[in-house]
Residue frames as qw, qx, qy, qz and C-alpha x, y, z in Angstrom:
[[0.466, -0.316, -0.260, -0.785, 7.80, 6.17, -3.51],
 [0.249, -0.079, 0.788, -0.557, 5.86, 5.22, -0.42],
 [0.366, -0.290, -0.781, -0.414, 3.01, 2.75, -0.79],
 [0.575, -0.703, -0.411, -0.075, 2.09, 2.92, 2.89],
 [0.358, 0.324, -0.400, 0.779, 3.44, 5.36, 5.44],
 [0.438, -0.722, -0.509, 0.170, 2.66, 6.69, 8.91],
 [0.235, 0.660, -0.074, 0.709, 3.24, 10.44, 9.01],
 [0.288, -0.134, -0.594, 0.739, 4.20, 11.94, 12.38],
 [0.213, 0.144, 0.263, -0.930, 1.18, 13.47, 14.06],
 [0.593, -0.004, -0.457, -0.663, -1.34, 11.46, 12.02],
 [0.643, -0.198, 0.576, -0.465, -3.65, 9.00, 13.75],
 [0.895, 0.296, 0.281, -0.179, -3.81, 6.74, 10.68],
 [0.559, -0.117, 0.598, 0.562, -1.66, 5.03, 8.12],
 [0.412, 0.715, -0.027, -0.564, -1.73, 6.71, 4.72],
 [0.768, 0.240, 0.516, 0.293, -1.54, 5.27, 1.24],
 [0.501, 0.783, 0.179, 0.323, 0.46, 6.99, -1.46],
 [0.611, 0.037, -0.102, 0.784, 3.21, 9.53, -1.64],
 [0.020, -0.684, -0.185, -0.705, 1.15, 12.71, -1.46],
 [0.311, -0.271, -0.598, 0.687, 1.00, 14.80, 1.67],
 [0.584, -0.184, 0.676, -0.410, -1.59, 14.66, 3.01],
 [0.102, 0.121, -0.926, -0.342, -2.14, 11.15, 1.67],
 [0.662, -0.234, -0.436, -0.563, -5.16, 8.91, 1.53],
 [0.349, -0.398, 0.667, -0.524, -5.92, 7.91, 5.12],
 [0.525, -0.090, -0.835, -0.137, -6.56, 4.25, 5.89],
 [0.404, -0.350, 0.353, -0.768, -9.26, 4.58, 8.56],
 [0.191, -0.064, -0.973, 0.117, -10.04, 1.48, 10.61],
 [0.435, -0.548, -0.510, -0.501, -13.75, 1.00, 11.46],
 [0.234, -0.495, 0.432, -0.716, -14.60, 2.47, 14.88],
 [0.861, -0.238, 0.031, -0.448, -16.77, -0.56, 15.69],
 [0.913, 0.127, -0.339, 0.187, -13.74, -2.91, 15.51],
 [0.441, -0.862, 0.232, -0.096, -11.77, -2.72, 18.78],
 [0.941, 0.111, -0.083, 0.309, -8.86, -4.89, 17.53],
 [0.436, -0.800, 0.196, 0.362, -5.53, -3.87, 18.99],
 [0.335, -0.304, 0.648, 0.613, -3.77, -4.94, 15.77],
 [0.600, 0.606, 0.088, -0.515, -5.12, -3.93, 12.38],
 [0.507, -0.070, 0.750, 0.419, -4.69, -6.23, 9.37],
 [0.455, 0.677, -0.024, -0.579, -5.17, -4.60, 5.99],
 [0.698, 0.164, 0.590, 0.372, -5.02, -6.24, 2.57],
 [0.120, 0.718, -0.198, -0.657, -3.58, -3.71, 0.15],
 [0.711, 0.367, 0.556, 0.227, -4.43, -4.62, -3.45],
 [0.011, -0.710, 0.275, 0.648, -2.45, -2.83, -6.14],
 [0.760, 0.505, 0.373, 0.164, -2.83, -2.98, -9.90],
 [0.273, -0.620, 0.346, 0.650, 0.29, -1.76, -11.68],
 [0.697, 0.682, 0.221, -0.025, -0.14, -0.73, -15.30],
 [0.506, -0.496, 0.425, 0.563, 3.14, -0.89, -17.16],
 [0.672, 0.727, 0.138, 0.026, 4.37, 0.25, -20.55],
 [0.732, 0.079, 0.087, 0.671, 7.64, 0.80, -22.32],
 [0.128, -0.696, -0.008, 0.707, 9.21, 4.24, -22.44],
 [0.617, 0.746, 0.246, -0.041, 8.28, 5.84, -25.76],
 [0.572, -0.169, 0.349, 0.723, 11.10, 6.34, -28.24],
 [0.155, 0.508, -0.144, -0.835, 11.18, 9.31, -30.62],
 [0.441, 0.247, -0.537, -0.675, 8.60, 8.68, -33.31],
 [0.471, -0.121, -0.867, -0.110, 7.27, 5.53, -31.61],
 [0.582, -0.566, -0.017, -0.584, 4.46, 5.25, -29.07],
 [0.277, -0.377, 0.798, -0.379, 4.87, 3.52, -25.74],
 [0.582, -0.024, -0.749, -0.316, 3.83, -0.13, -25.82],
 [0.692, -0.458, 0.219, -0.514, 1.52, -1.44, -23.06],
 [0.289, 0.278, -0.905, 0.144, 2.93, -4.41, -21.14],
 [0.558, -0.385, -0.732, -0.072, 1.24, -6.96, -18.94],
 [0.373, -0.706, 0.137, -0.586, -0.33, -5.46, -15.83],
 [0.401, 0.118, -0.802, 0.427, 0.86, -6.63, -12.43],
 [0.605, -0.613, -0.207, -0.465, -1.52, -7.36, -9.57],
 [0.324, 0.248, -0.717, 0.565, -0.16, -7.33, -6.02],
 [0.636, -0.657, -0.285, -0.287, -1.76, -8.16, -2.69],
 [0.342, 0.365, -0.576, 0.646, 0.19, -6.95, 0.32],
 [0.597, -0.634, -0.490, -0.030, -1.06, -7.92, 3.79],
 [0.146, 0.552, -0.323, 0.755, -0.24, -4.94, 6.01],
 [0.606, -0.539, -0.554, 0.189, -0.25, -5.33, 9.80],
 [0.084, 0.596, -0.190, 0.776, -0.32, -2.24, 12.01],
 [0.517, -0.494, -0.595, 0.368, -0.08, -2.06, 15.78],
 [0.022, 0.836, 0.126, 0.533, -1.23, 1.51, 16.52],
 [0.639, -0.768, -0.032, 0.034, -0.26, 1.28, 20.20],
 [0.707, -0.390, 0.284, 0.516, 3.40, 0.64, 19.31],
 [0.343, 0.838, -0.141, -0.401, 3.19, 2.57, 16.02],
 [0.292, -0.358, 0.816, 0.347, 4.67, -0.39, 14.12],
 [0.801, 0.431, 0.174, -0.376, 3.59, -1.64, 10.73],
 [0.208, -0.418, 0.810, 0.355, 4.99, -4.19, 8.33],
 [0.694, 0.230, -0.454, -0.509, 4.11, -6.50, 5.46],
 [0.732, -0.250, 0.577, -0.263, 3.03, -9.85, 6.81],
 [0.497, 0.432, -0.694, -0.290, 4.64, -12.79, 5.02],
 [0.735, -0.199, 0.587, -0.275, 3.53, -16.36, 5.48],
 [0.455, -0.107, 0.829, 0.308, 3.79, -19.60, 3.54],
 [0.442, 0.613, 0.647, 0.099, 0.93, -18.56, 1.23],
 [0.146, 0.973, 0.066, -0.168, 2.20, -15.05, 0.57],
 [0.723, 0.020, 0.183, 0.666, 5.13, -14.11, -1.62],
 [0.028, 0.968, 0.089, -0.235, 6.37, -10.54, -1.72]]
């Protein structure tokens, strides 16, 4: 599953696996040549239900992924520094 992707022919990055996805549109007033996004994801987890037993909720997981996109070169990646663990 794609969290972030750049479909051919699209002017923007998209979040999610659907096509068309949810466009990440950078503000027009910001002329930055490199865009830095902070993608925050809450993952709700649970066990797989067994016959006759309900699924059991597990601890949720919160992620912050710093995404860097250079539209001119059409390159994007997750930025990792000493304060970020991915």
